[in-house]
N, C-alpha and C positions, 0 to 999 in steps of 0.2 A: 205775840211771838216772844218778845223780850221777857215778859213776865214768866212764861213757861220755861224758857231756858234758864233764867236766873233761879227760879224756885226748884227746877229739876237739878241744877248744879248743887244747890244747898241741901237737897234731900239726902239723908243718911241711910234711908231704907227705901227699897223699891216701892213699897206701898204708898209712900208719901208723894210719889210721882203723880198719882191720881188726884191727890189734893192740889198739887201744883197745876194740873190740867184744869181742874174746876175753877181755880182762881184766874187762870189765863182766859178761860172761856168767859167768865164774868167780866173781866177787863175788856175783852174783845167786844162784847155786846154793849158795854157802856160807852166805849169809844165810838162804835158805829151809831149808837143812838144819839150821841152828842153831835156827831157830824151830820146825821140826817136831820136833826132838829134845827140846825143852822141853815138848812136848805142847800148845802153844797152837794154837788153830784158825788155819789159814792158807789163803789162797786157792789157793796153788800148793805143796802139800807135796811133800817129797822122800821117797821110800820105794819099796819093792818092789811094793807094791800100789796106788800112787798114780800118776797121770799126772805126768810131770816137766815137760812143756811146753817141751822144749828148742828145738823149731823156733820157737815164739813168742818165747821168751827171746832167741834168736839174732837174729831179725829186729828185735826191739825194741832190743837193744843196738847193732846196726849203725845203725839209724835215729837213735838218740840221739847216737851218735858223729858221724854225718854232720851232725846239727843243730849240735853244738858246733863242728865244723870250719867249717861254713858261716857260723855266727854270727861267729866270729873274723874270717873273710875279709870279711864285710860291714861290721864295725866298723872294720877297717883301711882300707877304701876311703873311708869317710865322714869 
């Protein structure tokens, strides 16, 4: 989430929001994979027999990147 908001904030064109979402998705998957590898219980584990929730992660990453992009535009106008 933080990756998407920060990169969305730094995006100077709306098209870069999609790149921010891809980076946030990759970060989300890596963090979930690391937590799952340690054996800790996790709401969205990564593994062959677990649901990886990629569609949900993708939509959430895009939404948070858009929030960051829109927030910067709103602060710039005021």
